[in-house]
C-alpha positions as CSV (number, residue, x, y, z in Angstrom):
1,X,-2.1,10.1,-0.4
2,X,-2.3,13.2,1.7
3,X,-2.1,12.7,5.4
4,X,-2.2,16.0,7.2
5,X,0.6,18.1,5.8
6,X,2.5,15.2,4.2
7,X,2.3,13.3,1.0
8,X,3.8,10.0,0.0
9,X,5.6,10.5,-3.3
10,X,5.5,7.9,-6.1
11,X,9.2,7.4,-6.5
12,X,11.4,4.4,-7.2
13,X,13.0,4.7,-3.8
14,X,9.5,4.5,-2.1
15,X,8.6,1.6,-4.4
16,X,11.6,-0.3,-3.2
17,X,10.7,0.3,0.4
18,X,7.1,-0.8,-0.3
19,X,8.1,-4.0,-2.1
20,X,9.5,-5.3,1.2
21,X,6.1,-5.1,2.9
22,X,3.5,-5.5,0.1
23,X,5.3,-8.5,-1.3
24,X,4.7,-10.5,1.9
25,X,1.3,-9.0,2.8
26,X,-1.5,-11.6,3.0
27,X,-4.0,-9.3,1.4
28,X,-1.6,-8.4,-1.4
29,X,-0.6,-12.1,-2.1
30,X,-3.9,-13.8,-1.7
31,X,-5.6,-11.3,-4.0
32,X,-2.8,-11.3,-6.6
33,X,-2.7,-7.5,-6.5
34,X,0.6,-7.4,-8.5
35,X,-1.6,-8.2,-11.6
36,X,-3.6,-5.0,-11.3
37,X,-2.9,-1.3,-11.4
38,X,-1.6,0.2,-9.3
39,X,0.5,-2.8,-8.5
40,X,2.1,-1.4,-5.2
41,X,2.7,1.8,-3.3
42,X,-1.0,2.1,-2.7
43,X,-0.5,4.8,-0.1
44,X,0.7,7.1,-2.9
45,X,-1.0,5.6,-6.0
46,X,-4.5,4.7,-4.7
47,X,-6.4,1.5,-4.3
48,X,-5.9,-1.6,-6.5
49,X,-8.3,-1.9,-9.4
50,X,-8.8,-5.6,-8.6
51,X,-12.4,-6.5,-8.0
52,X,-13.7,-8.2,-4.9
53,X,-10.6,-7.9,-2.8
54,X,-10.7,-10.0,0.4
55,X,-9.0,-8.1,3.2
56,X,-6.7,-10.1,5.5
57,X,-3.9,-9.0,7.8
58,X,-2.5,-5.6,6.8
59,X,1.3,-5.0,6.8
60,X,1.1,-1.3,6.0
61,X,1.7,-0.3,9.7
62,X,5.1,-2.1,9.6
63,X,6.3,-0.1,6.6
64,X,8.8,2.6,7.0
65,X,6.7,4.9,4.8
66,X,3.7,4.5,7.2
67,X,5.7,5.9,10.1
68,X,7.7,8.5,8.1
69,X,4.5,10.0,6.7
70,X,2.3,9.6,9.7
71,X,-0.2,7.4,7.9
72,X,-3.2,6.0,9.6
73,X,-5.5,3.0,9.2
74,X,-3.8,0.9,6.6
75,X,-5.3,-1.4,3.9
76,X,-4.4,1.3,1.3
77,X,-4.7,-1.4,-1.4
78,X,-8.4,-1.8,-0.7
79,X,-9.6,1.3,1.1
80,X,-9.4,5.0,0.5
């Protein structure tokens, strides 16, 4: 996802960082987003293909990638 001049890359390193936050995120867990594509790193790969996602607390702002890439808003799994 582009944010100003920066882009979050879809790399294994970024996926490892993301797993620490998506894995415990209430929106991710309660909607079983790991079963749909993309299954994580939504800030780089786009929103989840899961239908009827119920948004709960968002853990995106706590993620290292959020700060590093100056991301805004959050809920990348369900919003674009």
